[in-house]
N, CA, C, O and the ligand as a Tripos MOL2 file, in Angstrom:
@<TRIPOS>MOLECULE
protein
  297   295    75     0     0
PROTEIN
NO_CHARGES

@<TRIPOS>ATOM
      1 N         -21.8980  -35.6030  156.7710 N.3       1 MET1
      2 CA        -21.6200  -34.8570  155.5440 C.3       1 MET1
      3 C         -22.8410  -34.0200  155.1470 C.2       1 MET1
      4 O         -23.9430  -34.5530  155.0170 O.2       1 MET1
      5 N         -22.6500  -32.7510  154.9610 N.am      2 ASN2
      6 CA        -23.7570  -31.8890  154.5680 C.3       2 ASN2
      7 C         -24.0880  -32.0410  153.0980 C.2       2 ASN2
      8 O         -23.2120  -32.1550  152.2410 O.2       2 ASN2
      9 N         -25.3850  -32.0370  152.8400 N.am      3 LYS3
     10 CA        -25.8200  -32.1380  151.4580 C.3       3 LYS3
     11 C         -26.7560  -30.9930  151.1220 C.2       3 LYS3
     12 O         -27.4170  -30.4290  151.9940 O.2       3 LYS3
     13 N         -26.7980  -30.6660  149.8550 N.am      4 LYS4
     14 CA        -27.7310  -29.6530  149.3900 C.3       4 LYS4
     15 C         -28.2690  -30.0740  148.0380 C.2       4 LYS4
     16 O         -27.7290  -30.9610  147.3780 O.2       4 LYS4
     17 N         -29.3560  -29.4090  147.6400 N.am      5 VAL5
     18 CA        -30.0250  -29.7870  146.3980 C.3       5 VAL5
     19 C         -30.0540  -28.5960  145.4500 C.2       5 VAL5
     20 O         -30.3610  -27.4730  145.8480 O.2       5 VAL5
     21 N         -29.7350  -28.8570  144.2100 N.am      6 CYS6
     22 CA        -29.8130  -27.8280  143.1750 C.3       6 CYS6
     23 C         -31.2800  -27.5080  142.9210 C.2       6 CYS6
     24 O         -32.0840  -28.4070  142.6780 O.2       6 CYS6
     25 N         -31.6250  -26.2280  142.9770 N.am      7 ARG7
     26 CA        -33.0210  -25.8300  142.7930 C.3       7 ARG7
     27 C         -33.4930  -26.0330  141.3580 C.2       7 ARG7
     28 O         -34.6900  -26.1870  141.1140 O.2       7 ARG7
     29 N         -32.5890  -26.0330  140.4360 N.am      8 LYS8
     30 CA        -32.9610  -26.1170  139.0250 C.3       8 LYS8
     31 C         -33.1940  -27.5740  138.5930 C.2       8 LYS8
     32 O         -34.2510  -27.8980  138.0520 O.2       8 LYS8
     33 N         -32.2130  -28.4430  138.8320 N.am      9 CYS9
     34 CA        -32.3340  -29.8170  138.3280 C.3       9 CYS9
     35 C         -32.5760  -30.8290  139.4490 C.2       9 CYS9
     36 O         -32.7780  -32.0140  139.1840 O.2       9 CYS9
     37 N         -32.5560  -30.3610  140.7080 N.am     10 ARG10
     38 CA        -32.8530  -31.1990  141.8890 C.3      10 ARG10
     39 C         -31.7990  -32.2610  142.1800 C.2      10 ARG10
     40 O         -32.0760  -33.1980  142.9270 O.2      10 ARG10
     41 N         -30.6460  -32.1490  141.6360 N.am     11 LYS11
     42 CA        -29.5520  -33.0750  141.9320 C.3      11 LYS11
     43 C         -29.1090  -32.8610  143.3760 C.2      11 LYS11
     44 O         -28.9510  -31.7300  143.8340 O.2      11 LYS11
     45 N         -28.9090  -33.9820  144.0880 N.am     12 ILE12
     46 CA        -28.4080  -33.8970  145.4570 C.3      12 ILE12
     47 C         -26.8790  -33.8790  145.4140 C.2      12 ILE12
     48 O         -26.2370  -34.7590  144.8400 O.2      12 ILE12
     49 N         -26.3330  -32.8570  146.0340 N.am     13 ILE13
     50 CA        -24.8880  -32.6260  145.9590 C.3      13 ILE13
     51 C         -24.3020  -32.5970  147.3660 C.2      13 ILE13
     52 O         -24.8840  -32.0080  148.2780 O.2      13 ILE13
     53 N         -23.1610  -33.2270  147.5340 N.am     14 VAL14
     54 CA        -22.4480  -33.1250  148.8030 C.3      14 VAL14
     55 C         -21.8430  -31.7310  148.8500 C.2      14 VAL14
     56 O         -21.1300  -31.3040  147.9410 O.2      14 VAL14
     57 N         -22.1550  -31.0300  149.9550 N.am     15 GLU15
     58 CA        -21.8010  -29.6230  150.0300 C.3      15 GLU15
     59 C         -20.2960  -29.3610  149.9160 C.2      15 GLU15
     60 O         -19.8760  -28.3830  149.2970 O.2      15 GLU15
     61 N         -19.5000  -30.2280  150.5080 N.am     16 THR16
     62 CA        -18.0650  -30.0060  150.4280 C.3      16 THR16
     63 C         -17.3740  -31.2110  149.7930 C.2      16 THR16
     64 O         -17.7980  -32.3550  149.9580 O.2      16 THR16
     65 N         -16.3330  -30.9280  149.0850 N.am     17 GLU17
     66 CA        -15.5440  -31.9680  148.4360 C.3      17 GLU17
     67 C         -14.0930  -31.7920  148.8410 C.2      17 GLU17
     68 O         -13.6280  -30.6780  149.0850 O.2      17 GLU17
     69 N         -13.3920  -32.9020  148.9060 N.am     18 ILE18
     70 CA        -11.9610  -32.7990  149.1690 C.3      18 ILE18
     71 C         -11.2610  -32.5560  147.8350 C.2      18 ILE18
     72 O         -11.3530  -33.3760  146.9210 O.2      18 ILE18
     73 N         -10.5820  -31.4590  147.7310 N.am     19 ASN19
     74 CA         -9.9150  -31.1460  146.4630 C.3      19 ASN19
     75 C          -8.5680  -31.8440  146.3400 C.2      19 ASN19
     76 O          -8.1680  -32.6090  147.2170 O.2      19 ASN19
     77 N          -7.8830  -31.5730  145.2520 N.am     20 ALA20
     78 CA         -6.6340  -32.2750  144.9490 C.3      20 ALA20
     79 C          -5.5660  -32.0450  146.0240 C.2      20 ALA20
     80 O          -4.6700  -32.8680  146.2190 O.2      20 ALA20
     81 N          -5.6830  -30.9110  146.7120 N.am     21 LYS21
     82 CA         -4.6980  -30.5980  147.7430 C.3      21 LYS21
     83 C          -5.0790  -31.1670  149.1040 C.2      21 LYS21
     84 O          -4.3820  -30.9540  150.0960 O.2      21 LYS21
     85 N          -6.1950  -31.8930  149.1400 N.am     22 GLY22
     86 CA         -6.6290  -32.5090  150.3900 C.3      22 GLY22
     87 C          -7.4000  -31.5750  151.2940 C.2      22 GLY22
     88 O          -7.6300  -31.8740  152.4650 O.2      22 GLY22
     89 N          -7.7990  -30.4340  150.7410 N.am     23 LYS23
     90 CA         -8.5610  -29.4650  151.5310 C.3      23 LYS23
     91 C         -10.0400  -29.5570  151.1900 C.2      23 LYS23
     92 O         -10.4220  -29.9170  150.0770 O.2      23 LYS23
     93 N         -10.8700  -29.2170  152.1900 N.am     24 GLU24
     94 CA        -12.3100  -29.2080  151.9330 C.3      24 GLU24
     95 C         -12.6860  -27.9670  151.1430 C.2      24 GLU24
     96 O         -12.2800  -26.8470  151.4510 O.2      24 GLU24
     97 N         -13.4800  -28.2170  150.1100 N.am     25 GLU25
     98 CA        -13.8710  -27.1230  149.2330 C.3      25 GLU25
     99 C         -15.3720  -27.2130  149.0370 C.2      25 GLU25
    100 O         -15.8990  -28.2960  148.7790 O.2      25 GLU25
    101 N         -16.0680  -26.0910  149.1560 N.am     26 SER26
    102 CA        -17.5070  -26.1660  148.9780 C.3      26 SER26
    103 C         -17.8710  -25.9870  147.5080 C.2      26 SER26
    104 O         -17.2860  -25.1670  146.8000 O.2      26 SER26
    105 N         -18.8460  -26.7700  147.0700 N.am     27 LEU27
    106 CA        -19.2880  -26.7150  145.6800 C.3      27 LEU27
    107 C         -20.2560  -25.5440  145.5140 C.2      27 LEU27
    108 O         -21.2960  -25.4860  146.1700 O.2      27 LEU27
    109 N         -19.9080  -24.6380  144.6530 N.am     28 LYS28
    110 CA        -20.7580  -23.4680  144.4670 C.3      28 LYS28
    111 C         -21.5580  -23.5360  143.1780 C.2      28 LYS28
    112 O         -22.5050  -22.7740  142.9860 O.2      28 LYS28
    113 N         -21.1780  -24.4420  142.3030 N.am     29 VAL29
    114 CA        -21.8680  -24.5760  141.0180 C.3      29 VAL29
    115 C         -22.3290  -26.0220  140.8560 C.2      29 VAL29
    116 O         -21.5720  -26.9560  141.1190 O.2      29 VAL29
    117 N         -23.5710  -26.1990  140.4240 N.am     30 CYS30
    118 CA        -24.0860  -27.5360  140.2060 C.3      30 CYS30
    119 C         -23.3110  -28.2240  139.0820 C.2      30 CYS30
    120 O         -23.1850  -27.6720  137.9890 O.2      30 CYS30
    121 N         -22.7880  -29.4290  139.3450 N.am     31 PRO31
    122 CA        -22.0150  -30.1230  138.3020 C.3      31 PRO31
    123 C         -22.8830  -30.6190  137.1430 C.2      31 PRO31
    124 O         -22.3620  -30.9710  136.0840 O.2      31 PRO31
    125 N         -24.1970  -30.6470  137.3390 N.am     32 VAL32
    126 CA        -25.0910  -31.1410  136.2860 C.3      32 VAL32
    127 C         -25.5660  -30.0160  135.3680 C.2      32 VAL32
    128 O         -25.4320  -30.1120  134.1490 O.2      32 VAL32
    129 N         -26.1190  -28.9540  135.9470 N.am     33 CYS33
    130 CA        -26.7290  -27.9140  135.1090 C.3      33 CYS33
    131 C         -26.0310  -26.5620  135.2100 C.2      33 CYS33
    132 O         -26.3530  -25.6440  134.4570 O.2      33 CYS33
    133 N         -25.0760  -26.4290  136.1350 N.am     34 GLY34
    134 CA        -24.3370  -25.1800  136.2250 C.3      34 GLY34
    135 C         -25.0270  -24.1000  137.0370 C.2      34 GLY34
    136 O         -24.5370  -22.9740  137.1190 O.2      34 GLY34
    137 N         -26.1750  -24.4380  137.6460 N.am     35 SER35
    138 CA        -26.8940  -23.4700  138.4650 C.3      35 SER35
    139 C         -26.1310  -23.1820  139.7640 C.2      35 SER35
    140 O         -25.3560  -24.0150  140.2350 O.2      35 SER35
    141 N         -26.3570  -22.0110  140.3280 N.am     36 THR36
    142 CA        -25.6810  -21.6640  141.5760 C.3      36 THR36
    143 C         -26.6760  -21.4810  142.7140 C.2      36 THR36
    144 O         -26.3250  -20.9680  143.7760 O.2      36 THR36
    145 N         -27.9230  -21.9030  142.4900 N.am     37 VAL37
    146 CA        -28.9510  -21.7510  143.5160 C.3      37 VAL37
    147 C         -29.2640  -23.1080  144.1210 C.2      37 VAL37
    148 O         -29.6720  -24.0370  143.4250 O.2      37 VAL37
    149 N         -29.0640  -23.2070  145.4370 N.am     38 PHE38
    150 CA        -29.2580  -24.4740  146.1300 C.3      38 PHE38
    151 C         -30.1990  -24.3180  147.3110 C.2      38 PHE38
    152 O         -30.4290  -23.2090  147.7940 O.2      38 PHE38
    153 N         -30.7410  -25.4360  147.7720 N.am     39 THR39
    154 CA        -31.5320  -25.4430  148.9900 C.3      39 THR39
    155 C         -31.1000  -26.6340  149.8400 C.2      39 THR39
    156 O         -30.6390  -27.6510  149.3200 O.2      39 THR39
    157 N         -31.2550  -26.4910  151.1430 N.am     40 THR40
    158 CA        -30.9230  -27.6230  152.0140 C.3      40 THR40
    159 C         -32.1930  -28.2460  152.5790 C.2      40 THR40
    160 O         -32.1300  -29.1050  153.4590 O.2      40 THR40
    161 N         -33.3520  -27.8090  152.0710 N.am     41 PHE41
    162 CA        -34.6200  -28.3630  152.5350 C.3      41 PHE41
    163 C         -35.3140  -29.1040  151.3990 C.2      41 PHE41
    164 O         -35.7410  -28.5040  150.4130 O.2      41 PHE41
    165 N         -35.4160  -30.4330  151.5590 N.am     42 TRP42
    166 CA        -36.1030  -31.2060  150.5270 C.3      42 TRP42
    167 C         -36.7210  -32.4470  151.1510 C.2      42 TRP42
    168 O         -36.3720  -32.8460  152.2620 O.2      42 TRP42
    169 N         -37.6420  -33.0460  150.4150 N.am     43 LYS43
    170 CA        -38.3170  -34.2590  150.9020 C.3      43 LYS43
    171 C         -38.1570  -35.3790  149.8920 C.2      43 LYS43
    172 O         -38.4690  -35.2200  148.7120 O.2      43 LYS43
    173 N         -37.6700  -36.5070  150.3670 N.am     44 GLY44
    174 CA        -37.5910  -37.7040  149.5330 C.3      44 GLY44
    175 C         -36.4460  -37.6680  148.5390 C.2      44 GLY44
    176 O         -36.0580  -36.6050  148.0530 O.2      44 GLY44
    177 N         -35.9160  -38.8310  148.2460 N.am     45 THR45
    178 CA        -34.8540  -38.9010  147.2610 C.3      45 THR45
    179 C         -35.1880  -39.9640  146.2180 C.2      45 THR45
    180 O         -35.8470  -40.9590  146.5170 O.2      45 THR45
    181 N         -34.7300  -39.7420  145.0100 N.am     46 ALA46
    182 CA        -34.9070  -40.7160  143.9340 C.3      46 ALA46
    183 C         -33.5410  -41.0100  143.3410 C.2      46 ALA46
    184 O         -32.7920  -40.1020  142.9830 O.2      46 ALA46
    185 N         -33.2320  -42.2850  143.2470 N.am     47 LEU47
    186 CA        -31.9600  -42.6690  142.6350 C.3      47 LEU47
    187 C         -32.2150  -43.0220  141.1750 C.2      47 LEU47
    188 O         -32.9100  -43.9910  140.8700 O.2      47 LEU47
    189 N         -31.6550  -42.2390  140.2950 N.am     48 VAL48
    190 CA        -31.8190  -42.4850  138.8660 C.3      48 VAL48
    191 C         -30.5200  -43.0880  138.3240 C.2      48 VAL48
    192 O         -29.4790  -42.4320  138.2910 O.2      48 VAL48
    193 N         -30.6060  -44.3350  137.9060 N.am     49 ILE49
    194 CA        -29.4070  -45.0170  137.4170 C.3      49 ILE49
    195 C         -29.3170  -44.9030  135.9020 C.2      49 ILE49
    196 O         -28.2590  -44.5940  135.3530 O.2      49 ILE49
    197 N         -30.4180  -45.1520  135.2430 N.am     50 ASP50
    198 CA        -30.4570  -45.0380  133.7930 C.3      50 ASP50
    199 C         -31.5880  -44.0910  133.3860 C.2      50 ASP50
    200 O         -32.7310  -44.5250  133.2370 O.2      50 ASP50
    201 N         -31.2850  -42.8100  133.2060 N.am     51 PRO51
    202 CA        -32.3350  -41.8060  132.9540 C.3      51 PRO51
    203 C         -33.1890  -42.1130  131.7310 C.2      51 PRO51
    204 O         -34.3680  -41.7600  131.7010 O.2      51 PRO51
    205 N         -32.6190  -42.7600  130.7260 N.am     52 ASP52
    206 CA        -33.3790  -43.0410  129.5090 C.3      52 ASP52
    207 C         -34.4310  -44.1150  129.7090 C.2      52 ASP52
    208 O         -35.4550  -44.1230  129.0250 O.2      52 ASP52
    209 N         -34.1780  -45.0350  130.6580 N.am     53 LYS53
    210 CA        -35.1110  -46.1360  130.8840 C.3      53 LYS53
    211 C         -35.9360  -45.9680  132.1440 C.2      53 LYS53
    212 O         -36.8880  -46.7140  132.3750 O.2      53 LYS53
    213 N         -35.5720  -44.9810  132.9670 N.am     54 SER54
    214 CA        -36.2420  -44.8090  134.2470 C.3      54 SER54
    215 C         -37.4780  -43.9200  134.1190 C.2      54 SER54
    216 O         -37.4200  -42.8390  133.5330 O.2      54 SER54
    217 N         -38.6040  -44.3940  134.6770 N.am     55 GLU55
    218 CA        -39.8380  -43.6180  134.6480 C.3      55 GLU55
    219 C         -39.6760  -42.3400  135.4710 C.2      55 GLU55
    220 O         -40.1220  -41.2630  135.0740 O.2      55 GLU55
    221 N         -39.0250  -42.4890  136.6310 N.am     56 ILE56
    222 CA        -38.7980  -41.3230  137.4910 C.3      56 ILE56
    223 C         -37.8930  -40.3310  136.7710 C.2      56 ILE56
    224 O         -38.1180  -39.1210  136.7970 O.2      56 ILE56
    225 N         -36.8630  -40.8780  136.1270 N.am     57 GLY57
    226 CA        -35.9410  -40.0310  135.3940 C.3      57 GLY57
    227 C         -36.6470  -39.2310  134.3160 C.2      57 GLY57
    228 O         -36.3720  -38.0460  134.1310 O.2      57 GLY57
    229 N         -37.5610  -39.8840  133.6020 N.am     58 LYS58
    230 CA        -38.3170  -39.2130  132.5460 C.3      58 LYS58
    231 C         -39.2520  -38.1650  133.1300 C.2      58 LYS58
    232 O         -39.3470  -37.0470  132.6250 O.2      58 LYS58
    233 N         -39.9510  -38.5500  134.2180 N.am     59 ALA59
    234 CA        -40.9090  -37.6440  134.8460 C.3      59 ALA59
    235 C         -40.2080  -36.4040  135.4020 C.2      59 ALA59
    236 O         -40.7600  -35.3040  135.3820 O.2      59 ALA59
    237 N         -38.9900  -36.5980  135.8970 N.am     60 MET60
    238 CA        -38.2760  -35.4780  136.5060 C.3      60 MET60
    239 C         -37.3740  -34.7670  135.5140 C.2      60 MET60
    240 O         -36.6950  -33.8010  135.8630 O.2      60 MET60
    241 N         -37.3660  -35.2530  134.2630 N.am     61 ASP61
    242 CA        -36.5460  -34.6460  133.2280 C.3      61 ASP61
    243 C         -35.0550  -34.6850  133.5760 C.2      61 ASP61
    244 O         -34.3370  -33.6940  133.4440 O.2      61 ASP61
    245 N         -34.6170  -35.8680  134.0250 N.am     62 VAL62
    246 CA        -33.2360  -36.0580  134.4290 C.3      62 VAL62
    247 C         -32.4360  -36.6380  133.2660 C.2      62 VAL62
    248 O         -32.8950  -37.5650  132.5990 O.2      62 VAL62
    249 N         -31.2640  -36.1060  133.0230 N.am     63 SER63
    250 CA        -30.4280  -36.6540  131.9470 C.3      63 SER63
    251 C         -29.1000  -37.2020  132.4590 C.2      63 SER63
    252 O         -28.3810  -37.8800  131.7250 O.2      63 SER63
    253 N         -28.7770  -36.9140  133.6980 N.am     64 VAL64
    254 CA        -27.5320  -37.3880  134.2880 C.3      64 VAL64
    255 C         -27.8650  -38.3120  135.4610 C.2      64 VAL64
    256 O         -28.6140  -37.9220  136.3570 O.2      64 VAL64
    257 N         -27.3130  -39.5410  135.4670 N.am     65 PRO65
    258 CA        -27.5980  -40.4630  136.5690 C.3      65 PRO65
    259 C         -27.1470  -39.8880  137.9100 C.2      65 PRO65
    260 O         -26.1790  -39.1320  137.9900 O.2      65 PRO65
    261 N         -27.8800  -40.2720  138.9660 N.am     66 GLY66
    262 CA        -27.4950  -39.7930  140.3000 C.3      66 GLY66
    263 C         -28.6790  -39.7460  141.2310 C.2      66 GLY66
    264 O         -29.7520  -40.2670  140.9220 O.2      66 GLY66
    265 N         -28.4800  -39.1210  142.3700 N.am     67 LYS67
    266 CA        -29.5340  -38.9970  143.3610 C.3      67 LYS67
    267 C         -30.1950  -37.6380  143.2280 C.2      67 LYS67
    268 O         -29.5310  -36.6040  143.1560 O.2      67 LYS67
    269 N         -31.5240  -37.6650  143.1990 N.am     68 TYR68
    270 CA        -32.2740  -36.4290  143.0510 C.3      68 TYR68
    271 C         -33.3200  -36.2900  144.1440 C.2      68 TYR68
    272 O         -33.8110  -37.2820  144.6820 O.2      68 TYR68
    273 N         -33.6520  -35.0470  144.4640 N.am     69 ALA69
    274 CA        -34.6830  -34.7760  145.4570 C.3      69 ALA69
    275 C         -36.0540  -34.8470  144.7950 C.2      69 ALA69
    276 O         -36.2470  -34.3500  143.6850 O.2      69 ALA69
    277 N         -37.0100  -35.4760  145.4950 N.am     70 LEU70
    278 CA        -38.3560  -35.5780  144.9240 C.3      70 LEU70
    279 C         -39.1030  -34.2560  145.0270 C.2      70 LEU70
    280 O         -39.7690  -33.8250  144.0860 O.2      70 LEU70
    281 N         -38.9770  -33.6160  146.1980 N.am     71 ARG71
    282 CA        -39.6770  -32.3500  146.3820 C.3      71 ARG71
    283 C         -38.8260  -31.3710  147.1520 C.2      71 ARG71
    284 O         -38.1760  -31.7420  148.1300 O.2      71 ARG71
    285 N         -38.8230  -30.1360  146.7280 N.am     72 LEU72
    286 CA        -38.1020  -29.0950  147.4420 C.3      72 LEU72
    287 C         -39.0660  -28.3800  148.3630 C.2      72 LEU72
    288 O         -40.1820  -28.0390  147.9710 O.2      72 LEU72
    289 N         -38.6270  -28.1520  149.5930 N.am     73 SER73
    290 CA        -39.5030  -27.5150  150.5630 C.3      73 SER73
    291 C         -39.4620  -25.9980  150.4800 C.2      73 SER73
    292 O         -40.4750  -25.3300  150.6850 O.2      73 SER73
    293 N         -38.3030  -25.4640  150.1830 N.am     74 ARG74
    294 CA        -38.1780  -24.0180  150.1350 C.3      74 ARG74
    295 C         -37.3580  -23.6080  148.9390 C.2      74 ARG74
    296 O         -37.1360  -22.4170  148.7210 O.2      74 ARG74
    297 ZN        -28.4710  -28.4860  138.8390 Zn       75 ZN75
@<TRIPOS>BOND
     1     1     2 1
     2     2     3 1
     3     3     4 2
     4     3     5 am
     5     5     6 1
     6     6     7 1
     7     7     8 2
     8     7     9 am
     9     9    10 1
    10    10    11 1
    11    11    12 2
    12    11    13 am
    13    13    14 1
    14    14    15 1
    15    15    16 2
    16    15    17 am
    17    17    18 1
    18    18    19 1
    19    19    20 2
    20    19    21 am
    21    21    22 1
    22    22    23 1
    23    23    24 2
    24    23    25 am
    25    25    26 1
    26    26    27 1
    27    27    28 2
    28    27    29 am
    29    29    30 1
    30    30    31 1
    31    31    32 2
    32    31    33 am
    33    33    34 1
    34    34    35 1
    35    35    36 2
    36    35    37 am
    37    37    38 1
    38    38    39 1
    39    39    40 2
    40    39    41 am
    41    41    42 1
    42    42    43 1
    43    43    44 2
    44    43    45 am
    45    45    46 1
    46    46    47 1
    47    47    48 2
    48    47    49 am
    49    49    50 1
    50    50    51 1
    51    51    52 2
    52    51    53 am
    53    53    54 1
    54    54    55 1
    55    55    56 2
    56    55    57 am
    57    57    58 1
    58    58    59 1
    59    59    60 2
    60    59    61 am
    61    61    62 1
    62    62    63 1
    63    63    64 2
    64    63    65 am
    65    65    66 1
    66    66    67 1
    67    67    68 2
    68    67    69 am
    69    69    70 1
    70    70    71 1
    71    71    72 2
    72    71    73 am
    73    73    74 1
    74    74    75 1
    75    75    76 2
    76    75    77 am
    77    77    78 1
    78    78    79 1
    79    79    80 2
    80    79    81 am
    81    81    82 1
    82    82    83 1
    83    83    84 2
    84    83    85 am
    85    85    86 1
    86    86    87 1
    87    87    88 2
    88    87    89 am
    89    89    90 1
    90    90    91 1
    91    91    92 2
    92    91    93 am
    93    93    94 1
    94    94    95 1
    95    95    96 2
    96    95    97 am
    97    97    98 1
    98    98    99 1
    99    99   100 2
   100    99   101 am
   101   101   102 1
   102   102   103 1
   103   103   104 2
   104   103   105 am
   105   105   106 1
   106   106   107 1
   107   107   108 2
   108   107   109 am
   109   109   110 1
   110   110   111 1
   111   111   112 2
   112   111   113 am
   113   113   114 1
   114   114   115 1
   115   115   116 2
   116   115   117 am
   117   117   118 1
   118   118   119 1
   119   119   120 2
   120   119   121 am
   121   121   122 1
   122   122   123 1
   123   123   124 2
   124   123   125 am
   125   125   126 1
   126   126   127 1
   127   127   128 2
   128   127   129 am
   129   129   130 1
   130   130   131 1
   131   131   132 2
   132   131   133 am
   133   133   134 1
   134   134   135 1
   135   135   136 2
   136   135   137 am
   137   137   138 1
   138   138   139 1
   139   139   140 2
   140   139   141 am
   141   141   142 1
   142   142   143 1
   143   143   144 2
   144   143   145 am
   145   145   146 1
   146   146   147 1
   147   147   148 2
   148   147   149 am
   149   149   150 1
   150   150   151 1
   151   151   152 2
   152   151   153 am
   153   153   154 1
   154   154   155 1
   155   155   156 2
   156   155   157 am
   157   157   158 1
   158   158   159 1
   159   159   160 2
   160   159   161 am
   161   161   162 1
   162   162   163 1
   163   163   164 2
   164   163   165 am
   165   165   166 1
   166   166   167 1
   167   167   168 2
   168   167   169 am
   169   169   170 1
   170   170   171 1
   171   171   172 2
   172   171   173 am
   173   173   174 1
   174   174   175 1
   175   175   176 2
   176   175   177 am
   177   177   178 1
   178   178   179 1
   179   179   180 2
   180   179   181 am
   181   181   182 1
   182   182   183 1
   183   183   184 2
   184   183   185 am
   185   185   186 1
   186   186   187 1
   187   187   188 2
   188   187   189 am
   189   189   190 1
   190   190   191 1
   191   191   192 2
   192   191   193 am
   193   193   194 1
   194   194   195 1
   195   195   196 2
   196   195   197 am
   197   197   198 1
   198   198   199 1
   199   199   200 2
   200   199   201 am
   201   201   202 1
   202   202   203 1
   203   203   204 2
   204   203   205 am
   205   205   206 1
   206   206   207 1
   207   207   208 2
   208   207   209 am
   209   209   210 1
   210   210   211 1
   211   211   212 2
   212   211   213 am
   213   213   214 1
   214   214   215 1
   215   215   216 2
   216   215   217 am
   217   217   218 1
   218   218   219 1
   219   219   220 2
   220   219   221 am
   221   221   222 1
   222   222   223 1
   223   223   224 2
   224   223   225 am
   225   225   226 1
   226   226   227 1
   227   227   228 2
   228   227   229 am
   229   229   230 1
   230   230   231 1
   231   231   232 2
   232   231   233 am
   233   233   234 1
   234   234   235 1
   235   235   236 2
   236   235   237 am
   237   237   238 1
   238   238   239 1
   239   239   240 2
   240   239   241 am
   241   241   242 1
   242   242   243 1
   243   243   244 2
   244   243   245 am
   245   245   246 1
   246   246   247 1
   247   247   248 2
   248   247   249 am
   249   249   250 1
   250   250   251 1
   251   251   252 2
   252   251   253 am
   253   253   254 1
   254   254   255 1
   255   255   256 2
   256   255   257 am
   257   257   258 1
   258   258   259 1
   259   259   260 2
   260   259   261 am
   261   261   262 1
   262   262   263 1
   263   263   264 2
   264   263   265 am
   265   265   266 1
   266   266   267 1
   267   267   268 2
   268   267   269 am
   269   269   270 1
   270   270   271 1
   271   271   272 2
   272   271   273 am
   273   273   274 1
   274   274   275 1
   275   275   276 2
   276   275   277 am
   277   277   278 1
   278   278   279 1
   279   279   280 2
   280   279   281 am
   281   281   282 1
   282   282   283 1
   283   283   284 2
   284   283   285 am
   285   285   286 1
   286   286   287 1
   287   287   288 2
   288   287   289 am
   289   289   290 1
   290   290   291 1
   291   291   292 2
   292   291   293 am
   293   293   294 1
   294   294   295 1
   295   295   296 2
@<TRIPOS>SUBSTRUCTURE
     1 MET1         2 RESIDUE 1 A MET
     2 ASN2         6 RESIDUE 1 A ASN
     3 LYS3        10 RESIDUE 1 A LYS
     4 LYS4        14 RESIDUE 1 A LYS
     5 VAL5        18 RESIDUE 1 A VAL
     6 CYS6        22 RESIDUE 1 A CYS
     7 ARG7        26 RESIDUE 1 A ARG
     8 LYS8        30 RESIDUE 1 A LYS
     9 CYS9        34 RESIDUE 1 A CYS
    10 ARG10       38 RESIDUE 1 A ARG
    11 LYS11       42 RESIDUE 1 A LYS
    12 ILE12       46 RESIDUE 1 A ILE
    13 ILE13       50 RESIDUE 1 A ILE
    14 VAL14       54 RESIDUE 1 A VAL
    15 GLU15       58 RESIDUE 1 A GLU
    16 THR16       62 RESIDUE 1 A THR
    17 GLU17       66 RESIDUE 1 A GLU
    18 ILE18       70 RESIDUE 1 A ILE
    19 ASN19       74 RESIDUE 1 A ASN
    20 ALA20       78 RESIDUE 1 A ALA
    21 LYS21       82 RESIDUE 1 A LYS
    22 GLY22       86 RESIDUE 1 A GLY
    23 LYS23       90 RESIDUE 1 A LYS
    24 GLU24       94 RESIDUE 1 A GLU
    25 GLU25       98 RESIDUE 1 A GLU
    26 SER26      102 RESIDUE 1 A SER
    27 LEU27      106 RESIDUE 1 A LEU
    28 LYS28      110 RESIDUE 1 A LYS
    29 VAL29      114 RESIDUE 1 A VAL
    30 CYS30      118 RESIDUE 1 A CYS
    31 PRO31      122 RESIDUE 1 A PRO
    32 VAL32      126 RESIDUE 1 A VAL
    33 CYS33      130 RESIDUE 1 A CYS
    34 GLY34      134 RESIDUE 1 A GLY
    35 SER35      138 RESIDUE 1 A SER
    36 THR36      142 RESIDUE 1 A THR
    37 VAL37      146 RESIDUE 1 A VAL
    38 PHE38      150 RESIDUE 1 A PHE
    39 THR39      154 RESIDUE 1 A THR
    40 THR40      158 RESIDUE 1 A THR
    41 PHE41      162 RESIDUE 1 A PHE
    42 TRP42      166 RESIDUE 1 A TRP
    43 LYS43      170 RESIDUE 1 A LYS
    44 GLY44      174 RESIDUE 1 A GLY
    45 THR45      178 RESIDUE 1 A THR
    46 ALA46      182 RESIDUE 1 A ALA
    47 LEU47      186 RESIDUE 1 A LEU
    48 VAL48      190 RESIDUE 1 A VAL
    49 ILE49      194 RESIDUE 1 A ILE
    50 ASP50      198 RESIDUE 1 A ASP
    51 PRO51      202 RESIDUE 1 A PRO
    52 ASP52      206 RESIDUE 1 A ASP
    53 LYS53      210 RESIDUE 1 A LYS
    54 SER54      214 RESIDUE 1 A SER
    55 GLU55      218 RESIDUE 1 A GLU
    56 ILE56      222 RESIDUE 1 A ILE
    57 GLY57      226 RESIDUE 1 A GLY
    58 LYS58      230 RESIDUE 1 A LYS
    59 ALA59      234 RESIDUE 1 A ALA
    60 MET60      238 RESIDUE 1 A MET
    61 ASP61      242 RESIDUE 1 A ASP
    62 VAL62      246 RESIDUE 1 A VAL
    63 SER63      250 RESIDUE 1 A SER
    64 VAL64      254 RESIDUE 1 A VAL
    65 PRO65      258 RESIDUE 1 A PRO
    66 GLY66      262 RESIDUE 1 A GLY
    67 LYS67      266 RESIDUE 1 A LYS
    68 TYR68      270 RESIDUE 1 A TYR
    69 ALA69      274 RESIDUE 1 A ALA
    70 LEU70      278 RESIDUE 1 A LEU
    71 ARG71      282 RESIDUE 1 A ARG
    72 LEU72      286 RESIDUE 1 A LEU
    73 SER73      290 RESIDUE 1 A SER
    74 ARG74      294 RESIDUE 1 A ARG
    75 ZN75       297 GROUP 0 **** ****
């Protein structure tokens, strides 16, 4: 499964989703911040479960739980 990272909020997103009709659909808009700029080059991942209590979540300014990229390469 291909993944990409939102350049704005660093959320890791699965590039394609199966839509209601059972077809593969590529995500063009970040579900977290609405940005349309993505990268497929990143280093490290951080799983933020509770952004309010997580140090990583606070440091990365994350407000939505999920997997985030630690560093973007390009
Ligand atoms: Zn985003």
